[in-house]
Every structure is written in structure tokens, then in C-alpha cells.
C-alpha positions in Angstrom: -21.4 -52.4 11.4 -21.6 -56.4 12.6 -20.6 -59.2 9.9 -22.6 -62.3 10.9 -21.4 -65.8 9.8 -23.7 -67.5 6.6 -26.7 -69.7 8.3 -25.4 -72.9 8.5 -21.4 -72.0 8.6 -19.7 -73.0 11.2 -18.4 -69.9 13.8 -14.3 -69.4 12.9 -14.2 -67.1 16.0 -11.8 -69.7 17.5 -9.4 -70.4 14.0 -7.2 -67.5 15.1 -3.2 -68.2 14.1 -1.0 -68.2 17.2 0.5 -65.3 15.8 -2.4 -63.5 15.4 -3.7 -64.3 18.7 -0.1 -63.3 20.5 -1.0 -60.0 18.6 -4.4 -59.8 20.2 -3.2 -60.4 23.7 -0.8 -58.0 23.4 -3.2 -55.2 21.9 -5.6 -56.1 24.9 -3.2 -55.8 27.9 -1.8 -52.8 26.5 -5.5 -50.9 26.3 -6.2 -52.3 29.9 -2.9 -50.6 30.4 -4.3 -47.1 29.2 -7.4 -47.6 30.9 -5.7 -48.5 34.4 -3.5 -45.4 33.6 -6.7 -43.2 32.9 -8.6 -44.6 35.8 -5.7 -43.8 38.2 -5.6 -40.1 36.4 -9.6 -39.8 36.9 -8.7 -40.4 40.8 -6.3 -37.3 40.9 -9.3 -35.0 39.5 -7.4 -34.3 36.5 -10.4 -35.7 34.7 -13.0 -34.4 36.2 -16.3 -33.7 34.1 -14.9 -36.8 31.4 -17.2 -39.6 33.2 -20.3 -38.6 31.2 -22.0 -36.2 33.4 -24.1 -34.1 31.9 -22.2 -30.9 32.3 -18.6 -29.2 30.6 -15.9 -29.2 33.3 -14.9 -25.6 33.6 -12.1 -25.9 35.7 -13.4 -23.6 38.6 -16.1 -23.3 41.0 -19.5 -22.8 39.3 -20.2 -20.0 41.5 -17.0 -18.1 40.0 -18.4 -16.8 36.9 -16.0 -13.5 36.2 -14.4 -13.9 33.1 -14.8 -17.8 33.2 -13.9 -18.5 29.4 -16.2 -20.9 27.4 -14.1 -23.7 26.7 -11.7 -23.1 30.0 -11.0 -26.8 31.1 -11.7 -28.3 27.5 -8.7 -30.1 26.5 -7.7 -30.2 22.4 -5.2 -32.9 21.0 -4.1 -31.2 17.8 -2.7 -33.7 15.1 -2.9 -31.0 12.6 -0.6 -29.3 10.3 -0.1 -26.4 7.8 -3.2 -23.8 8.1 -7.0 -25.5 8.3 -6.7 -27.5 11.4 -4.3 -25.1 13.0 -6.6 -22.2 12.5 -9.7 -24.1 14.3 -7.5 -25.0 17.3 -6.3 -21.6 17.8 -9.6 -20.5 17.5 -10.6 -22.9 20.6 -7.8 -21.7 22.5 -9.0 -18.4 21.8 -11.5 -19.3 24.0 -10.1 -20.7 26.8 -9.1 -24.4 25.9 -5.8 -26.3 26.5 -4.1 -27.1 23.1 -1.8 -30.2 22.9 0.0 -29.7 19.7 1.8 -33.3 18.6 4.4 -32.8 16.0 6.9 -34.9 14.4 10.3 -35.1 16.0 12.7 -33.1 13.7 10.5 -31.6 11.5 7.4 -30.6 13.3 4.4 -29.0 11.5 5.3 -28.3 7.8 4.7 -24.6 7.6 7.8 -24.4 10.3 10.1 -24.8 7.0 7.4 -22.4 4.9 9.1 -19.0 4.5 10.9 -16.3 3.9 9.9 -14.6 6.1 11.5 -16.2 8.7 12.4 -14.4 12.3 15.3 -15.7 13.8 14.9 -19.7 12.8 10.8 -19.2 13.3 8.9 -19.1 10.1 6.2 -16.3 10.3 3.9 -18.4 8.5 3.8 -20.8 11.6 3.7 -18.0 13.9 0.6 -16.6 12.4 -1.8 -19.6 13.5 -0.6 -21.6 16.4 -0.8 -19.1 19.6 -2.2 -20.8 22.8 -0.4 -23.9 22.4 1.5 -26.6 23.8 3.8 -28.5 21.7 4.7 -32.4 22.2 7.4 -34.2 19.9 6.2 -37.4 19.6 6.9 -40.6 16.7 3.4 -41.6 15.8 4.8 -44.5 13.6 6.7 -46.0 16.7 4.4 -48.2 19.0 5.4 -46.5 22.1 4.4 -43.1 20.1 0.9 -44.1 19.9 0.4 -45.5 23.3 1.4 -41.9 24.7 -1.1 -40.3 21.8 -3.8 -42.8 23.2 -3.3 -41.8 26.8 -3.2 -38.0 26.2 -7.0 -38.9 23.9 -8.3 -40.1 26.9 -7.6 -36.8 29.1 -8.8 -34.8 25.9 -12.1 -33.7 25.3 -11.2 -33.2 21.6 -9.0 -35.2 19.2 -8.5 -32.8 15.9 -6.5 -34.5 12.9 -5.7 -33.7 9.2 -4.4 -37.0 7.5 -5.3 -38.9 4.5 -8.4 -40.9 5.4 -7.4 -44.6 6.8 -3.5 -43.1 7.6 -4.2 -42.7 11.3 -6.5 -46.1 11.7 -3.3 -47.9 10.1 -1.6 -46.5 13.3 -3.8 -47.7 15.7 -5.0 -44.3 15.8 -8.4 -43.7 14.1 -11.7 -43.1 15.4 -12.6 -46.3 16.5 -9.7 -46.9 18.0 -9.9 -43.6 20.0 -13.8 -44.0 20.7 -12.5 -47.5 22.0 -10.4 -46.3 24.7 -12.2 -42.9 25.3 -15.9 -42.3 24.0 -16.4 -39.0 25.2 -14.1 -37.5 22.7 -15.2 -35.6 19.6 -13.3 -36.8 17.4 -12.6 -34.3 14.3 -11.0 -35.4 11.1 -10.6 -32.4 8.5 -9.2 -34.1 5.0 -9.4 -32.9 1.2 -12.4 -34.4 0.0 -14.0 -36.5 2.4 -13.9 -40.0 4.6 -15.1 -41.9 1.3 -15.5 -41.1 -2.3 -13.5 -41.0 -5.2 -10.9 -38.6 -4.1 -11.2 -38.9 -1.0 -7.3 -40.9 -0.6 -5.8 -37.8 -2.4 -4.0 -35.4 -0.3 -5.2 -31.8 0.0 -4.2 -28.3 -0.6 -6.1 -25.2 -0.5 -4.9 -24.3 -3.8 -6.0 -27.8 -5.7 -9.5 -27.7 -3.5 -9.9 -23.9 -4.5 -9.8 -25.0 -8.2 -11.5 -28.3 -7.7 -14.5 -26.4 -5.6 -15.0 -23.7 -8.3 -13.7 -20.7 -6.4 -10.7 -20.0 -8.6 -12.7 -20.2 -11.5 -15.0 -17.0 -10.4 -11.7 -15.5 -9.5 -9.9 -12.9 -11.5 -10.1 -10.3 -14.1 -13.5 -10.3 -16.4 -11.1 -11.1 -19.7 -8.4 -12.8 -17.7 -7.1 -16.3 -16.1 -8.0 -17.9 -12.7 -6.3 -16.6 -10.0 -5.8 -18.2 -6.5 -6.8 -15.9 -3.9 -4.2 -13.8 -2.3 -5.2 -16.0 1.5 -6.0 -19.6 1.5 -9.5 -19.0 1.9 -10.5 -22.1 1.3 -8.4 -23.8 4.1 -9.5 -20.7 6.4 -13.5 -21.4 5.9 -12.6 -25.2 6.4 -11.0 -23.9 9.7 -13.9 -21.9 10.4 -16.4 -24.8 9.7 -14.4 -27.4 11.8 -14.1 -24.7 14.9 -17.6 -24.5 15.0 -18.6 -28.2 14.3 -15.9 -29.0 17.5 -17.9 -26.4 19.6 -21.3 -28.2 18.1 -19.8 -31.6 19.4 -19.1 -30.6 22.9 -22.5 -29.3 23.3 -24.0 -32.8 21.9 -21.8 -34.3 24.1 -23.2 -32.6 26.9 -26.7 -33.4 26.1 -25.7 -37.0 25.5 -22.6 -37.7 27.6 -21.7 -39.0 24.3 -18.5 -38.3 22.0 -19.0 -38.3 18.0 -17.2 -38.2 14.8 -17.0 -35.3 12.7 -16.0 -35.6 8.8 -15.1 -31.9 7.8 -12.9 -31.0 4.8 -11.8 -28.4 2.4 -14.3 -29.3 -1.1 -17.4 -29.6 1.1 -16.6 -26.3 2.7 -15.4 -24.0 -0.1 -18.5 -25.7 -2.4 -20.9 -24.9 1.0 -19.2 -21.3 0.5 -20.2 -20.6 -3.2 -23.3 -19.8 -1.9 -25.5 -17.2 -4.1 -23.1 -18.1 -7.2 -23.8 -21.9 -6.9 -27.7 -21.2 -6.6 -27.5 -19.2 -9.9 -26.3 -22.6 -11.8 -28.1 -25.1 -9.5 -31.7 -22.6 -9.8 -31.4 -20.8 -12.9 -28.6 -23.0 -15.0 -26.4 -20.1 -15.0 -22.6 -20.6 -15.2 -20.4 -18.3 -13.4 -18.5 -15.5 -15.0 -15.2 -13.7 -13.5 -15.5 -10.1 -12.4 -12.5 -9.2 -10.9 -13.1 -6.6 -8.5 -16.9 -6.5 -9.8 -20.0 -7.8 -8.7 -22.3 -10.1 -11.5 -25.6 -9.0 -9.8 -25.1 -5.2 -8.6 -23.4 -2.3 -10.0 -21.6 -0.2 -9.0 -20.1 -2.6 -6.8 -16.1 -2.9 -7.4 -13.3 -0.9 -7.2 -12.4 2.4 -9.4 -9.0 3.8 -10.2 -8.7 7.0 -8.7 -4.9 9.1 -9.2 -2.9 7.7 -6.6 -4.7 4.1 -5.8 -8.4 2.5 -5.8 -11.5 2.9 -4.2 -14.2 0.6 -4.1 -17.6 1.8 -3.9 -20.7 -0.4 -3.6 -24.2 1.1 -4.5 -26.8 -2.0 -3.0 -29.9 0.1 -4.1 -30.9 2.6 -6.5 -31.0 5.9 -3.1 -27.3 4.7 -2.7 -26.9 4.8 -6.4 -28.2 8.2 -6.3 -26.2 9.5 -3.8 -23.2 8.5 -5.8 -24.1 10.3 -8.5 -24.4 13.5 -6.4 -21.0 12.8 -5.4 -19.4 12.7 -8.4 -21.2 15.1 -9.9 -23.1 13.3 -12.5 -26.6 14.1 -11.4 -27.9 13.2 -14.7 -27.2 9.6 -14.4 -30.2 9.2 -11.4 -32.8 9.3 -13.4 -31.2 8.3 -16.7 -34.0 5.5 -18.3 -30.7 3.1 -18.7 -29.7 3.4 -14.9 -33.0 3.7 -13.0 -33.0 0.1 -11.7 -30.3 -2.1 -10.6 -31.6 -4.7 -13.2 -31.3 -1.6 -16.0 -27.6 -0.9 -14.6 -26.4 -4.6 -14.5 -27.5 -4.5 -18.2 -25.7 -1.4 -19.1 -22.8 -1.9 -17.0 -20.3 -1.1 -19.6 -21.3 2.1 -20.3 -22.0 3.1 -16.7 -18.9 2.0 -15.2 -16.7 3.9 -18.1 -18.7 7.0 -17.2 -17.9 6.8 -13.5 -14.6 5.4 -14.2 -13.8 8.5 -15.9 -15.0 10.8 -13.0 -12.9 8.6 -10.3 -9.4 9.2 -12.0 -10.0 12.8 -11.3 -8.9 13.0 -8.1 -6.4 11.4 -5.4 -8.3 8.2 -3.3 -7.6 10.6 0.1 -9.8 13.4 -1.7 -12.9 10.7 -2.4 -12.8 9.4 1.0 -13.4 13.1 2.1 -16.6 13.3 -0.1 -18.1 10.2 0.5 -17.9 10.2 4.3 -21.0 10.3 6.5 -22.7 9.4 3.0 -24.2 6.3 3.7 -22.8 4.8 0.7 -20.1 1.6 1.3 -16.6 2.3 0.4 -13.1 2.2 1.0 -9.7 1.9 0.0 -7.7 -0.9 -1.2 -5.1 -0.8 1.6 -1.9 -2.8 1.3 -0.5 -3.9 4.4 1.1 -1.1 6.0 -2.0 0.9 5.6 -4.3 -2.0 7.6 -2.4 -1.9 10.2 -2.2 1.9 10.6 -6.4 1.9 10.2 -8.0 3.6 12.9 -10.5 0.8 12.8 -8.2 -2.0 12.7 -6.4 -0.6 16.2 -9.6 0.3 17.8 -10.9 -3.2 17.1 -8.0 -4.6 18.9 -6.5 -6.6 16.0 -3.1 -6.5 16.9 -1.6 -8.9 19.1 1.5 -8.7 20.5 3.5 -11.6 22.6 6.8 -12.2 23.7 8.4 -15.4 21.7 10.8 -17.4 23.7 13.3 -17.0 21.3 12.7 -14.5 18.7 11.4 -11.7 21.3 8.0 -9.5 21.0 6.1 -10.8 18.0 2.6 -9.5 16.6 0.0 -11.5 14.5 -3.7 -10.6 13.7 -5.8 -11.1 17.1 -9.3 -12.7 17.5 -11.8 -11.6 15.2 -14.6 -11.9 17.7 -15.1 -10.0 21.2 -17.7 -10.9 23.9 -19.1 -8.9 26.7 -19.0 -11.3 29.6 -15.5 -12.6 29.4 -12.0 -11.4 28.2 -10.1 -13.6 25.4 -7.4 -15.8 26.8 -3.7 -13.5 26.9 -2.3 -15.0 24.3 0.7 -17.9 24.8 3.0 -17.2 22.3 3.4 -19.9 19.6 5.5 -22.7 20.8 9.1 -24.2 19.9 9.3 -27.6 18.6 8.8 -29.7 21.6 9.0 -26.9 24.1 6.6 -28.8 26.2 7.3 -32.5 25.6 8.9 -33.7 29.0 6.1 -31.3 30.9 3.4 -33.1 29.0 4.7 -36.5 29.8 5.3 -35.7 33.7 2.6 -33.4 34.4 -0.4 -34.5 32.3 0.3 -38.2 31.8 2.5 -38.5 35.2 5.5 -40.4 33.5 8.2 -40.6 35.9 11.7 -39.3 35.2 13.3 -42.8 34.0 10.7 -43.6 31.5 10.8 -40.0 30.0 14.3 -40.5 29.6 14.0 -43.8 28.2 11.5 -42.5 25.3 14.0 -39.0 24.5 17.0 -41.6 24.4 14.9 -44.0 22.3 13.5 -40.6 19.9 10.1 -41.4 20.5 10.0 -38.1 21.8 12.2 -35.2 21.6 12.6 -32.0 23.9 13.2 -29.0 22.9 16.7 -28.0 24.3 16.8 -24.1 25.3 20.0 -22.4 24.1 
């Protein structure tokens, strides 16, 4: 937005104190130096596809389509920490993108300290969402560190950050700063509550956003207290929204040749995911309730206690309900006037669930699994982690990804959820050590010489992990 002087007033563009003028000249010279470096790197071919042409560079000849990954050649500059952002960029890395993770010297991503459990000195939390990334440790509060980030941004396609709105702008790394030197960049900002508004300056953590958004209100036992979901679903949903939005941004750039700004936040992501629960209130003014493992609009659809565990069964239509009754040897319920339709079953929930629960408690989980096999009714046990990763379908779907970590050896994490017919997911690179790739990125990506790198290391602007 431009601001014009009032009619008849004297423009004050030239009334700049000498100190401010000197600062502006320095900033201008720094920007020109950055642009000159980018131009030099373009001449080396490192920036192919970033000059506004309507194509996404794949990093290989167009005719070679065998196992070309959709994001191969796309560079992501990742300034995010904790879960939502790292989850988004990890998924982009799985599709072939090169992800450069920027971390604080000495501390790194907050989750490096989250534990136990630890494997050696590595947090399993951090290891779970940071595969296929390179780590550069840069002090972005130092002007020389800011310069490094800007130079990297100019070489990248996507810039992702999750700072409170205004924090990076104060350092010269906000969207307008990056757009000025790299108008091709897709800049994705992940926050707690959005860029503007009454809550925008609050820090955002999953549990708080889960509470404010209403998710915690609808999670927990029917007659009990609100409960935080066992995994950070608000963070993960936001990460997936950001992942999809970045992909959309890359397609938009393919069409227009221009980058754009993406506003993604925890609150909006979780409220959008309330779907039918929110619609019940917005359309029918029906306040939401907690249902434990049950469903407010479908009966039976919940966990039932067995002799040795739990079985979840869902009867989404009358035919499935009849099948459940036959399996449980309760055929009299099929034509009972109180249970003939789902609407009636919801009305008479307590009585019906009491009858079904009494029958489920008479046999072991494995016996019920055998009885329901091939029935067409959705069913399954409540598994602990040991049983999850022994589940034949989990193994068949390739959901255990193994990697060799440089300090702790072989590790396993949950693998990508989606498979594609024309290419294989990237062979997983292990999560990086803090600053593991600092020198490599400065030398090979930014073309810094040894003297400049040594100076940055000696002054603490950057740090490089030292092999033990």
C-alpha cells in the first residue's frame, strides 16, 4: 500500500536525517550485493527455472521421466521448528524437494531437547519429523546471518517459517524483504492464530490451539473432563494444510511466473477440520458434546470392551447393523421397533449399547476378530504401538522406514502415508545433526570461499557440527 502526501503539502522524501540516510545506503548496497551474487549463481546454472519461465525445473532432462519425483529440483528453505512446519517440509522432502533446515547455533530445533526418550543424545521426537533435510546453524539475529538467509532464499523456491507475526520482519526476513530480492519465492508463514487479529501476537502450541478451536471440548469421555488428543492433531493438520498450500503455490507460480505469500495457522486449520461437528452448530444450533469413543450421530459406532481388550465396531447403515446382530447372536434386535433405523438407534443409544456391551464382554478380542472377518462391517482392535507395528497391513503398506543415522546407527520412523504409481518416494536421508551441513551449504550452494567460512565460524555467526 502506498501512502501519498496530503494535497498541498510539501513532500518530505528528501528530509532524511544523515544517520538514517547512511543506514539506507548500507541496506541498498547489501541488497545489490545479494542480487549480484544471485546473478552470478544463475550464470552457473544453479538457478535454472527461477527466471520467470513457465516451468518447474526438475533438475534433469525433460525426456527422462523414469522415476522423476514431482518436487525434484525444488529447494525449500525451512525456518520452522517443533511439529507443524517440520512435518510439512518433511513431506515435501519425501517428494524429492531439497530441504535446507535453518537452526539456532548451540540449541537447534526446540524438539532436539524434547525427551525422554533419547537415542544417544538424539531426541526421538526430532528424529520422527526431520528426515530428508540438511541442517545449517545460523544466528539470524546477526546481520551476517540475515545476509546468509537472504542469499539462500534467492536460490530457493519456497521459504517456510513459523515465527510470531512481525518477528522475522523486524530482522529483515519478512515476506516483503524476501519478495524484494526473490519475487519467485513461495513464502509460507505458519502461526498460531493468523497474521492479524486479536490473538495474532500469541505464541501458538498445539494444545492451546486445540483448546481454543473446540477440539479439546469434543474429545474425552461422555461424562468426564476434556482430553488432549494423544498426538498433536492440530499441529499435524496444519502441517498438511501448509504442505498442500505450498504445492498450490508452486502450481500458481508455474501459471504466473510469480511467487506469493501463504498464511497458514493452527486455529484456522483446526476449526476447518471440525467439519460436521461445526456444521451441527452453525446450521442446527446444536452444541457439541463429548462421546468418548462413540459417535454423536451413528449407533453403534464405538469401542466395546472384550474379555482381554477392546474392539471398535461401526454400523453405518441398517444392513451393517443387522449383520452385527447376527454375529453377536442377537437376531431379535434386527426387527425391534426401537432399533430399526439409525435415527431410532441414536434415540435409544443407552439401552442398545448396554445389550451389545454385555455380549462383547463374553469373548476374547481375537475371537471377535475371527467372527467379524469377511462380514462387511468395519471393525478392528485398539492396538498399542507394539501391535500397530506388528499389524500385517501396516507392514504391507511399508509404513516402517529405516535409516542409518550418523551417530546412533539404524533408526526406524513412520514412513510416508501415500504411494504413487510412476515414481518411488525418496530414499530416506536420516534427520541431520545440528549444523551438520553448514560448511557444505556455504561452500557448495552459496559459493563462499574458505576464508569467509572460517570468519563466520570464528565469530559464531554459523556453527558446524564436529564429527566425534
